[in-house]
C-alpha positions in Angstrom: 23.3 16.6 -10.0 21.9 19.2 -12.3 25.0 20.2 -14.3 27.7 18.2 -15.9 31.0 19.5 -17.4 33.3 17.5 -19.8 36.7 18.7 -20.8 39.2 17.3 -23.3 41.6 17.9 -26.2 40.2 15.2 -28.5 36.9 15.9 -30.4 36.1 12.3 -31.1 36.5 11.3 -27.4 34.3 14.2 -26.3 31.5 13.2 -28.7 31.6 9.7 -27.5 31.3 10.9 -23.9 28.5 13.3 -24.6 26.6 10.5 -26.3 26.9 8.4 -23.2 25.3 11.0 -20.9 22.0 9.6 -19.5 19.1 10.7 -17.4 18.2 8.5 -14.3 15.4 9.0 -11.8 15.6 6.6 -8.8 12.1 7.3 -7.5 9.8 4.4 -7.8 7.1 6.6 -9.3 8.9 9.7 -10.8 7.0 12.9 -11.2 5.8 13.0 -14.8 6.7 15.9 -17.1 9.4 17.5 -19.2 13.0 17.7 -18.2 14.8 20.4 -20.2 18.4 19.9 -21.3 20.8 22.7 -22.4 24.1 21.8 -24.1 26.6 24.6 -24.4 30.1 24.0 -26.0 33.2 26.1 -26.0 36.2 25.4 -28.3 39.6 26.8 -27.5 41.7 27.7 -30.4 45.5 27.1 -30.7 46.3 30.6 -29.5 44.0 30.2 -26.5 41.1 32.2 -27.8 37.8 30.7 -26.7 35.0 30.3 -29.4 31.5 29.5 -28.4 29.5 26.9 -30.4 25.8 27.5 -30.8 23.9 25.9 -27.9 21.6 22.9 -28.3 18.3 22.6 -26.5 16.6 19.3 -26.0 14.4 17.5 -23.3 13.5 14.2 -21.7 9.8 13.4 -21.3 8.9 11.4 -18.2 5.6 9.7 -18.9 2.9 9.1 -16.4 3.7 5.8 -14.8 1.0 3.1 -14.4 -0.3 3.5 -10.9 -0.6 0.3 -8.8 -3.9 -0.9 -7.6 -4.6 -2.1 -4.1 -7.5 -4.6 -4.0 -8.8 -5.9 -0.7 -11.3 -8.7 -0.7 -12.6 -11.6 1.4 -14.7 -14.7 1.0 -17.6 -13.8 3.3 -18.7 -13.1 6.8 -20.6 -15.5 9.1 -23.2 -14.3 11.6 -22.4 -15.5 15.1 -24.3 -16.4 18.2 -24.2 -14.1 21.3 -21.8 -16.3 23.2 -19.2 -16.2 20.3 -19.1 -12.5 20.6 -18.7 -12.6 24.3 -15.7 -14.9 23.8 -14.2 -12.9 20.8 -14.7 -13.2 17.1 -12.0 -12.6 14.5 -13.1 -9.9 12.1 -11.2 -10.5 9.0 -10.6 -14.2 9.0 -9.8 -14.6 5.3 -8.8 -11.1 4.0 -6.7 -11.0 0.9 -4.7 -7.9 -0.4 -3.3 -7.7 -3.9 -1.1 -5.0 -5.1 -0.3 -4.9 -8.9 -1.4 -4.4 -12.4 -1.6 -7.9 -13.9 -4.6 -10.2 -13.6 -2.4 -13.2 -14.4 -0.1 -12.7 -11.5 2.2 -15.6 -10.5 1.2 -17.5 -7.5 3.3 -18.1 -4.4 1.7 -20.5 -1.9 -1.5 -21.0 0.1 -3.4 -19.5 -2.8 -1.5 -16.1 -2.3 -0.1 -14.2 -5.4 3.5 -13.5 -5.5 2.9 -9.8 -4.7 2.3 -10.5 -1.1 6.0 -11.0 -0.6 7.2 -8.6 -3.3 5.2 -5.6 -2.5 4.8 -3.5 0.8 2.2 -1.6 2.5 2.7 1.2 4.9 -0.6 1.3 6.8 -4.0 -0.2 7.2 -7.0 1.4 8.9 -9.9 -0.4 10.4 -12.9 1.9 11.1 -15.8 0.7 13.3 -19.4 2.0 13.0 -20.9 2.8 15.3 -17.9 3.6 17.5 -16.9 1.1 20.2 -18.4 1.3 23.7 -15.4 0.8 25.9 -17.8 -0.4 28.6 -18.3 -3.8 26.9 -16.6 -3.7 23.5 -12.9 -4.3 22.6 -10.8 -4.9 19.6 -7.4 -6.8 20.2 -4.5 -7.5 18.0 -1.8 -10.2 18.1 1.0 -8.5 20.1 3.5 -11.3 19.3 3.1 -10.7 15.5 3.3 -7.0 15.8 6.6 -7.3 17.7 7.9 -9.9 15.3 7.1 -7.9 12.1 8.0 -4.5 13.7 4.5 -3.1 12.9 2.9 -0.6 15.1 -0.9 -0.5 16.1 -3.1 2.2 17.7 -6.5 1.2 19.0 -9.3 3.5 20.0 -13.1 3.5 20.0 -13.2 4.4 16.4 -11.1 1.4 15.3 -7.4 0.5 14.6 -4.5 2.0 12.7 -1.8 -0.5 11.9 1.4 1.2 10.4 5.0 0.5 9.5 6.5 -0.5 6.0 6.3 -4.3 5.6 5.3 -6.9 3.1 1.6 -7.5 2.3 1.9 -11.1 3.6 2.8 -9.9 7.2 -0.1 -7.3 7.1 -2.6 -10.0 6.1 -1.5 -12.2 9.0 -1.9 -9.4 11.5 -5.3 -8.3 10.0 -6.6 -11.8 10.1 -6.0 -12.0 13.9 -7.8 -8.9 14.9 -10.6 -9.9 17.3 -13.8 -8.2 18.3 -15.3 -8.9 21.7 -18.6 -7.7 22.9 -19.9 -8.6 26.4 -23.4 -7.3 25.6 -24.0 -8.3 21.9 -27.8 -7.9 22.3 -27.3 -4.1 22.3 -26.6 -4.0 18.5 -28.3 -5.5 15.5 -24.9 -5.5 13.6 -21.4 -4.1 13.6 -19.8 -2.6 10.4 -16.0 -2.7 10.0 -14.3 -0.7 7.1 -10.8 -1.7 6.1 -8.5 0.4 3.8 -4.7 0.2 3.2 -2.1 2.4 1.6 1.4 2.3 0.3 4.1 4.9 -0.3 3.0 7.2 2.5 -0.6 7.2 1.5 0.0 8.1 -2.1 -1.9 5.0 -3.2 -5.0 3.9 -1.5 -7.0 0.7 -1.7 -10.7 0.1 -2.1 -12.8 0.3 1.0 -13.6 -3.2 2.2 -16.7 -3.5 4.3 -17.6 -6.3 6.6 -20.7 -6.6 8.6 -21.0 -8.8 11.7 -24.4 -9.8 13.0 -25.2 -11.5 16.3 -27.9 -14.1 16.2 -29.8 -15.9 19.0 -29.9 -19.7 19.3 -33.6 -19.9 18.6 -33.1 -18.6 15.1 -31.8 -21.9 14.0 -28.7 -22.3 11.9 -26.3 -19.4 11.5 -26.8 -17.1 8.6 -24.2 -16.2 5.9 -23.4 -12.5 5.3 -21.4 -11.4 2.3 -18.4 -9.1 2.7 -18.6 -6.0 0.5 -15.8 -4.4 -1.4 -16.5 -0.8 -2.6 
């Protein structure tokens, strides 16, 4: 509604009604800027002659909203032996996604903040570098979870796109079950996986979380620890 008309024969009641007129914007993140208001009034005399009252100009200023931040982080990556890669290794075993403004956010359970059930994502993209070789490399996702949550997934040699509006907690569960399998792990020194997520149809983007997976041979002794990077 861009125009509103009020009619009546009692000046006091009309003033009360005009003072109750308000501006509402139902969008979660309204476009900032000035909303101009124009008030024109016409008074009808006893003999039916209309008299126009000087117009009043005003405005409502919509301020720039504080934009949410989407932070992706993890605790670290473990280098695996060749046989582990042949059987399949989960890529993001302990990924955490936080959407919000406050550092003192309330906690829910399992060390997760309350935002994981209050906020939603609409997509996450996993990019693989170098691209997968379909001859001996695959990425698999938990089909049962995707069906349960109503989330869609597209897999190709460049990675995975997971999409569908759903709460962060469900996205985390799906991402933690993505599995990388390589039947010829000796072909590569390492594998780089980049994870980004978005909300509101891509209007707000997360940081780029980078995870490096490194195959090691048994004769190298104990497994090395590799830190996940968040850019």
